[in-house]
SEKOLMI-411510 format. One record per atom (N, C-alpha, C): residue in three letters; y, x, z. Coordinates in steps of 0.02 Angstrom, whole numbers, plus 50000, padded with zeros to 5 digits. Layout:
N
ALAYXZ/...
END
This chain:
305
MET467714805450672/MET467774808650738/MET468224814750735/PHE468184818550680/PHE468594824550674/PHE469334822650672/SER469504817350635/SER470204815450630/SER470474813150698/LEU470054809650736/LEU470264807550803/LEU470364813550849/PHE469924818450844/PHE469994824650883/PHE470634828250864/LEU470784828750799/LEU471394832050776/LEU472014828350800/GLU471984821650800/GLU472544817650824/GLU472694819050897/GLN472164819550938/GLN472254820951009/GLN472504828151020/MET472294832650978/MET472544839550983/MET473304839650971/LEU473524835950920/LEU474244835650906/LEU474614832250963/ASN474314827050992/ASN474624823751050/ASN474694828551108/GLY474184832651119/GLY474224837651172/GLY474764842751159/PHE474824844851097/PHE475334849751079/PHE476034846751088/GLN476114840351067/GLN476764837151076/GLN476934836351150/SER476444834451190/SER476554833851262/SER476754840651292/GLY476424846051269/GLY476594852651294/GLY477294854751275/VAL477504853151213/VAL478184854951191/VAL478704851251233/MET478584844851248/MET479054841151290/MET479084844051361/LEU478514845951387/LEU478504849151453/LEU478884855751453/PHE478844859351397/PHE479214865651392/PHE479964864651398/LEU480224859351367/LEU480944858151372/LEU481154856951444/MET480734853651483/MET480874852751554/MET480774859251593/ALA480194862451582/ALA480024868251622/ALA480454874351608/SER480694875051545/SER481094880951529/SER481754880851567/GLY482074874951570/GLY482684874451609/GLY482564875551683/LEU482004872951708/LEU481844873651778/LEU481704880951796/THR481334884451753/THR481174891351767/THR481784895951759/LEU482254894151714/LEU482874897851709/LEU483274897351774/VAL483344891251799/VAL483734890151860/VAL483414893651919/PHE482754892951925/PHE482414895951982/PHE482404903551975/GLY482284906051915/GLY482234913251906/GLY482894916851914/VAL483444913951887/VAL484094917151890/VAL484434915951957/MET484414909651980/MET484794907852040/MET484374907852103/GLY483714907952097/GLY483294907452155/GLY483344900652189/LEU483474895452148/LEU483614888752175/LEU483044884052159/ILE482804880452210/ILE482314875152201/ILE482694868752187/ASN482664866452125/ASN483064860652105/ASN482614854552093/LEU482534850552144/LEU482124844452136/LEU482474839252094/ALA483134839952084/ALA483504834952045/ALA483464836151970/HIS483074841051948/HIS483024842451877/HIS482754836351839/GLY482294832651869/GLY482034826651837/GLY482564821251829/SER483054821251873/SER483594816351867/SER484034817751806/LEU484114824251790/LEU484494826051730/LEU484114823951667/TYR483454824351669/TYR483024821751616/TYR483144814251606/MET483184810651663/MET483314803451660/MET484014801951632/VAL484514805951651/VAL485194805051626/VAL485194805751550/GLY484854810851523/GLY484824811751451/GLY484494805851416/ALA483954803151445/ALA483604797551415/ALA484054791351414/PHE484394789951469/PHE484834784051472/PHE485434784851426/ALA485724790851423/ALA486294791951379/ALA486104790751306/CYS485514793351287/CYS485294792351218/CYS485164785051203/ALA484834781551250/ALA484674774451238/ALA485304770251233/VAL485784771451277/VAL486394767351278/VAL486824768651216/VAL486934774951199/VAL487354776651142/VAL487014774351077/ALA486354775251072/ALA486004772951012/ALA486054765351005/ALA486034761751061/ALA486094754451058/ALA486804752451038/TRP487304756051062/TRP488004754351046/TRP488174755950973/THR487934761650949/THR488144764050883/THR487634762550828/GLY487014761150848/GLY486484760250799/GLY486224766750770/SER486434772450799/SER486224779050773/SER485854782850827/PHE485224784450814/PHE484834788550861/PHE485134795550866/TRP485414798050811/TRP485664804950810/TRP486274805650855/LEU486714800650855/LEU487274800750902/LEU487024800250974/GLY486494796350984/GLY486194795951050/GLY485914802651072/LEU485624806251024/LEU485344812851041/LEU485894817651063/VAL486454817651026/VAL487024821851045/VAL487274819751114/ALA487304813151126/ALA487544810751191/ALA487094812851247/SER486444813151234/SER485974815251287/SER486094822451308/LEU486224826751259/LEU486374833751274/LEU487024834351313/MET487544830951290/MET488194831451322/MET488194828451392/ALA487874822651400/ALA487864819351465/ALA487474823351516/ALA486894825851496/ALA486484829751543/ALA486834836351561/ALA487134839651511/ALA487484845951525/ALA488084844751571/LEU488464839351559/LEU489044837851601/LEU488814836151672/ALA488284832151677/ALA488024830551744/ALA487804836951779/GLY487484841551741/GLY487274847951770/GLY487864852051795/VAL488394852351756/VAL488994856151776/VAL489284853251840/LEU489354846551843/LEU489644843351902/LEU489204844551964/VAL488554843951955/VAL488094845052011/VAL488124852252035/GLU488164856951988/GLU488184864052007/GLU488824865752044/ILE489384863252019/ILE490034864952050/ILE490114861452118/LEU489924855052122/LEU490054851252182/LEU489534852152237/VAL488904853552217/VAL488374853652267/VAL487994860352267/ILE487724862152209/ILE487264867752206/ILE487604874352226/ARG488234875152208/ARG488584881452222/ARG488604883152296/ARG488544878052338/ARG488554879152410/ARG487864880752438/LEU487354880952395/LEU486664881652419/LEU486354888352402/TYR486684892552362/TYR486364898652338/TYR486144903252395/ARG486544903652447/ARG486384908152502/ARG486054904552560/ARG485874898352549/ARG485554894452602/ARG484794894952596/ASP484464892852648/ASP483734892852649/ASP483454887952597/HIS482834889352573/HIS482534884852523/HIS482444877752550/LEU482344877052615/LEU482284870352643/LEU482934866452634/ASP483504869752643/ASP484144866452631/ASP484214864352558/GLN483984868652512/GLN484014867052441/GLN483574861052425/VAL482984860852454/VAL482534855152442/VAL482844848652468/LEU483124848752528/LEU483414842752557/LEU484014840352516/ALA484444845052496/ALA485044843252459/ALA484874840452390/THR484414843652355/THR484254841352287/THR483824834952290/PHE483444833952344/PHE483094827552352/PHE483604821952362/ALA484134823452400/ALA484664818452408/ALA484984816752340/LEU485044821752297/LEU485324820552230/LEU484874815852190/ILE484214816452199/ILE483754811852165/ILE483924804652184/LEU484014803452249/LEU484164796652272/LEU484834794252246/ILE485324798752245/ILE485994796852219/ILE485954795152145/PHE485614799352105/PHE485554797952034/PHE485174791552021/SER484634790452058/SER484214784552047/SER484604778152063/GLU484924777952121/GLU485294771952140/GLU485914771052096/GLY486244776552078/GLY486814776052034/GLY486634773351965/THR486064775751938/THR485834773251873/THR485634765951877/ARG485304764051932/ARG485114757051940/ARG485734752551947/TRP486254755051981/TRP486864751251989/TRP487234750251922/ILE487224755451880/ILE487584755151816/ILE487194751251763/PHE486534752751757/PHE486144750051702/PHE485654744551723/GLY485574743551787/GLY485094738551810/GLY484394741451815/SER483934737251837/SER483244739551848/SER482794738451788/PHE483044735151737/PHE482624733651678/PHE482594739851632/PRO482014741251604/PRO481954747051560/PRO482324746151494/LEU482544751651465/LEU482854751751399/LEU482354754751350/PHE482474753451285/PHE482004755851234/PHE482394759151177/LEU482094764351151/LEU482384768051094/LEU481944767051033/ASN482264765850976/ASN481894765250914/ASN481874771950878/VAL481324773150844/VAL481264779250803/VAL481754778750745/PRO482134784050730/PRO482604783750673/PRO482244782550607/ASP482574779050562/ASP482264777250498/ASP482044783450459/LEU482434788850465/LEU482264794850427/LEU481584797650446/LEU481374796650509/LEU480754799450533/LEU480224794050548/ALA480344788050524/ALA479854782750532/ALA479274783850483/GLY478724780650496/GLY478154781250452/GLY477634786050479/THR477114787250439/THR476564791450460/THR476364796250403/VAL475974801150423/VAL475664805650374/VAL474904805050383/ILE474554806750331/ILE473824806350332/ILE473544813150353/LEU473164813150408/LEU472844819250432/LEU472194820350395/PRO471934826550395/PRO471264827750368/PRO470754823250403/GLY470364819550365/GLY469904814850394/GLY470124807650386/GLY470764806650366/GLY471004799950351/GLY471424796650404/ALA471484799550464/ALA471884796350517/ALA472624797050502/GLN473014792250525/GLN473734792350517/GLN474064794950581/TYR474604798850571/TYR474954801650629/TYR475704800750618/PRO476064798550671/PRO476784797250663/PRO477184803450644/ILE477624802750595/ILE478044808250575/ILE478504810450632/PHE478734805550672/PHE479204807150724/PHE478894811850776/ARG478254810950791/ARG477924815450839/ARG477884822550810/LEU477764823150746/LEU477774829750715/LEU478474832750717/ALA478984828550709/ALA479674831050713/ALA479834833450784/ILE479564830050835/ILE479664832150904/ILE479354839050914/ILE478754840050888/ILE478424846650894/ILE478854852050861/ALA479094850550799/ALA479504855450763/ALA480144856950801/ALA480484851750827/ALA481104852750864/ALA480984856850927/GLY480444855450962/GLY480284859251022/GLY480164866551008/LEU479804867950953/LEU479684874950935/LEU480324878450914/LEU480774874850880/LEU481424877750862/LEU481834879350925/VAL481814874850973/VAL482174876151036/VAL481874882251071/ALA481204882751071/ALA480884888551102/ALA481094894951068/ALA481104894951001/ALA481324900950964/ALA482054902550980/GLY482474897450984/GLY483174898551001/GLY483264901451071/LEU482864899051118/LEU482904901751186/LEU482694909051189/PHE482154910651153/PHE481934917651151/PHE482474922151122/LEU482794919851069/LEU483344923751040/LEU483934924251087/LEU484104918651119/LEU484674918551165/LEU484564923451223/ILE483974923151253/ILE483834927351312/ILE483734934651292/GLY483444935851234/GLY483264942651216/GLY483754946351172/LYS484184942751135/LYS484594946051084/LYS485344945051091/THR485574941451141/THR486294940151146/THR486584943151210/ARG487244943751211/ARG487584946351270/ARG487484941651330/LEU487514935051317/LEU487384930351371/LEU486684931151399/GLY486194932151354/GLY485514933151377/GLY485444939351419/THR485794944651400/THR485784950851439/THR486054949551509/ARG486594945651514/ARG486874944151579/ARG486404939751620/ILE486064935051587/ILE485584930851622/ILE485014934951650/ARG484754939551610/ARG484214943851634/ARG484454948451690/ALA485064950951684/ALA485344955151736/ALA485454951251800/GLY485684945051793/GLY485784940851852/GLY485134939351888/GLU484594938751849/GLU483944937751879/GLU483704943951917/ALA483864949851890/ALA483634956051921/ALA484054958151980/ASP484724957651974/ASP485154960152028/ASP485834956852022/ARG485924951152054/ARG486544947352048/ARG487134951052080/GLU487024954752134/GLU487574958452166/GLU487844963852120/MET487404967152083/MET487624972552039/MET488054969951981/ILE487844964451949/ILE488244962051893/ILE488904959051917/ALA488914956451978/ALA489554954152006/ALA490014960052018/ALA489724965752041/ALA490124971752052/ALA490394974651987/LEU490044973251931/LEU490264975851866/LEU490814971451835/GLY491024966251870/GLY491584962251847/GLY491384955851811/ILE490734954251808/ILE490514948151776/ILE490604942251825/ASN490884936851801/ASN490994930951843/ASN490324927551855/ILE490024928851913/ILE489354926351927/ILE489354918751934/ASP489894915751960/ASP489914908451967/ASP489914905151898/ARG490294907951851/ARG490314905051784/ARG489634905851750/LEU489314911551760/LEU488644912651731/LEU488154907551758/TYR488164906351823/TYR487704901551853/TYR487844894451826/THR488474892751816/THR488634886251789/THR488364885451719/VAL488434890651678/VAL488184890451609/VAL487424889751609/VAL487074893451651/VAL486344893151654/VAL486124886151677/PHE486464883451727/PHE486274876851752/PHE486404871551699/ALA486964872051663/ALA487124867251610/ALA486614867751554/LEU486394873751536/LEU485894874751484/LEU485234871551505/GLY485024872751566/GLY484404869651591/GLY484454862051591/ALA485034859451612/ALA485134852151613/ALA485114849251542/ALA485424852651494/ALA485424850151425/ALA484714849951397/LEU484304854951412/LEU483614854951389/LEU483224849051419/ALA483344847751483/ALA483024842051515/ALA483244835551483/GLY483904834951469/GLY484154828951436/GLY483864827951367/LEU483774833451330/LEU483464833051263/LEU482754830451268/ALA482384832951317/ALA481694830651327/ALA481694823151343/GLY482164820851385/GLY482194813851402/GLY482334809451341/ALA482784811851297/ALA482944808051236/ALA482334807451191/PHE481954812951183/PHE481364812751141/PHE480824808151170/VAL480704808851234/VAL480174804851266/VAL480364797451268/GLY481024796051269/GLY481244789051269/GLY481034785151208/THR480854788551154/THR480624785051094/THR479884783351097/THR479514786451143/THR478794785251148/THR478614781151210/GLN479084780151256/GLN478974775951314/GLN479644772951335/SER479634768351383/SER480244765151404/SER480684769951444/VAL481334768751442/VAL481824772551481/VAL481974768651544/GLN481804771451602/GLN481884767651664/GLN482044772251722/VAL482304769351775/VAL482484773151835/VAL481854776351865/GLY481914782651884/GLY481354786151914/GLY480864789251865/MET481034789151801/MET480564791751751/MET480504799351753/GLY480974802751786/GLY480974810051785/GLY480524813351836/GLU480354809851890/GLU479994813051944/GLU479274814951925/PRO478884810551891/PRO478204812751871/PRO478224818851824/VAL478714818951779/VAL478774824651732/VAL478974830951771/LEU479394830151822/LEU479604835851862/LEU479014839251896/ILE478554835151921/ILE477954837951953/ILE477554842151904/LEU477464839551843/LEU477114843351792/LEU477484849751773/ALA478154849351773/ALA478554855251756/ALA478464860651809/PHE478424858751872/PHE478294863651925/PHE477604866751917/VAL477114862751898/VAL476444865351884/VAL476484870551828/VAL476874868951776/VAL476934873451719/VAL477224880251739/ILE477764880151779/ILE478074886651796/ILE477654890551845/VAL477244887151885/VAL476774890751928/VAL476244894151885/ILE475994890551835/ILE475484893451791/ILE475774899051749/GLY476354897851719/GLY476644902751674/GLY476964908651708/GLY477204907651769/GLY477564912951804/GLY478294911351810/ILE478554911551871/ILE479254909751884/ILE479734914451848/GLY480204911651812/GLY480714915651778/GLY480524917851708/SER479924916051684/SER479694918251618/SER479724912551568/ILE480144913251516/ILE480174908251464/ILE479514908151425/LYS479234914051411/LYS478584914251377/LYS478054910851419/GLY478074912051484/GLY477594908851528/GLY477674901351529/ALA478304898951525/ALA478434891751524/ALA478134888651461/LEU478204892151404/LEU477934889551341/LEU477174889251342/ILE476864894851360/ILE476124895051362/ILE475854890151415/GLY476174890051474/GLY475954885551526/GLY476014878251505/SER476564876551472/SER476664869651449/SER476134867451400/ILE475974871851353/ILE475464870151303/ILE474784869451336/LEU474634873951384/LEU473994873451420/LEU473944866851458/VAL474474865051493/VAL474474858751531/VAL474434852751485/GLY474814852851430/GLY474794847351383/GLY474104846251352/PHE473794851751331/PHE473124851251303/PHE472614849051355/THR472654851951414/THR472174850351467/THR472194842951485/ASP472804840351494/ASP472884833351513/ASP472664828651456/THR472894829951396/THR472754825451340/THR472014825551320/MET471744831551313/MET471044832051292/MET470574829751348/GLY470784830751411/GLY470374828151466/GLY470334820651464/ARG470904817351451/ARG470904809951447/ARG470514807451386/PHE470434811651336/PHE470064809751276/PHE469324811151283/LEU469144817051307/LEU468444819251307/LEU468044816751367/LEU468364816551426/LEU467984814551486/LEU467714807451481/PRO468124802451460/PRO467834795751452/PRO467264795551402/LEU467314799551348/LEU466754799751300/LEU466124802451332/ALA466204807751372/ALA465624810651404/ALA465314805851456/LEU465754802451494/LEU465504797951546/LEU465214791551517/SER465424789751456/SER465164783551426/SER464414783751412/THR464134789751413/THR463404790351402/THR463004788551465/VAL463344788351523/VAL462984787051586/VAL463244780851621/THR463794777851597/THR464064771851629/THR464394767451576/ASP464634761551597/ASP464944757051548/ASP465644759551529/ALA465904756751475/ALA466514759351445/ALA467114758951492/SER467204753251527/SER467784752451570/SER467764757351629/SER467184758351658/SER467114763151713/SER467224770251688/ALA466964771751629/ALA467044778451601/ALA467784779951589/THR468164774851565/THR468874775951553/THR469264777151617/SER469144773051669/SER469514773751731/SER469324780151768/ILE468674781751770/ILE468464787851804/ILE468704793951765/GLY468644793651698/GLY468864799251657/GLY469604800651663/SER470014795351666/SER470734796251674/SER470894799451742/ALA470544797251794/ALA470654800151860/ALA470464807551861/LEU469894809151831/LEU469684816151830/LEU470154820451787/ALA470394817551732/ALA470844821251688/ALA471494822951724/SER471734818451768/SER472344819851806/SER472244825651854/MET471624826851874/MET471484832351920/MET471414838951884/LEU471274838751819/LEU471124844951782/LEU471714849851782/ILE472324847251776/ILE472894851851773/ILE472984855551839/TYR472824852251894/TYR472884855651959/TYR472304860551971/ILE471724858851943/ILE471174863651945/ILE471354869851903/LEU471664868651845/LEU471894874251804/LEU472404878451842/MET472874875251876/MET473374879051915/MET473044883151970/ALA472564880152005/ALA472224883852058/ALA471834889752031/LEU471524888851973/LEU471144894351942/LEU471604900051922/VAL472184898351892/VAL472664903551872/VAL472924907251933/LEU473084903651986/LEU473354906752046/LEU472824911152080/PHE472194909252075/PHE471654913252104/PHE471594919952067/LEU471654919651999/LEU471574925651959/LEU472224929651956/ARG472804926251951/ARG473444929551946/ARG473944925751990/PRO474014927852053/PRO474444924152100/PRO475174923452077/SER475414927952035/SER476104927552011/SER476164923451947/GLY475624920451923/GLY475634916751860/GLY475454921251801/LEU475364918251743/LEU475124921951685/LEU475614927451664/PHE476264925851667/PHE476764930751644/PHE477294932051697/GLY477154930451759/GLY477624931551813/GLY477634938951834/ALA478204940951863/ALA478264947951887/ALA477804948951946/LYS477444954551945/LYS476994956152000/LYS477404958052061/ALA477164956052119/ALA477514957652182/ALA477474965152194/
END
């Protein structure tokens, strides 16, 4: 039982790390640009498809991983220059409508290019196999590698935002975009860089998740909803909040799906306990969000009004 509990804990941590890659880019874009980008999940899908296609063509997952970063970043740059740049001074409703239209364009375009059938990614040989957890359970090495990669990305983001000239400009743009524009900084170029960075992170998450599930049209929207929950819990514009919120959501969802059916199995049959437990577990993350908002309306690490 202990080994099974430990396995689910690791699954929750891995789920949280993947959510962080999505939510960090989303919170950067919203915090710096004040933009509600519903198309962020489409960039996640672009990264997953790019990785799957290039890996199938070349036989190398690593080339596919590079392709996912480049394709998502390039798509982000094109979207920012052609569409998003016209929305910064518009109402949030206009931003929602425009980025929702982008979802439809990306979905239909992807279906037209790749078809409606799902694609699959194989785990690279270097990271195939399992390790033995305390208690005797086996756990995939690739999932541990995903956790390590996500934590490295988180550390890199903290260093980028806190210790570099670009990070200083990003923080300044979040605080007062008119002032940094007056100081001679090219605000349009800064926004393009931030949007491309957020898109690349989403594409990286899509490439990683593509190895644990199928790559298909529309795969980004459910993850996008969870990413919005994460930034509400962690606080808009906070990378630390995105990390903590992602781990909280990942653990809550995974452990809820593990523990609730076990608890319900004592009062009902196994199939009913599984279905009811899964439904209740899906509600837990929103209960967590409501609780955080009740106690801290700006999120755990959000700026107070």
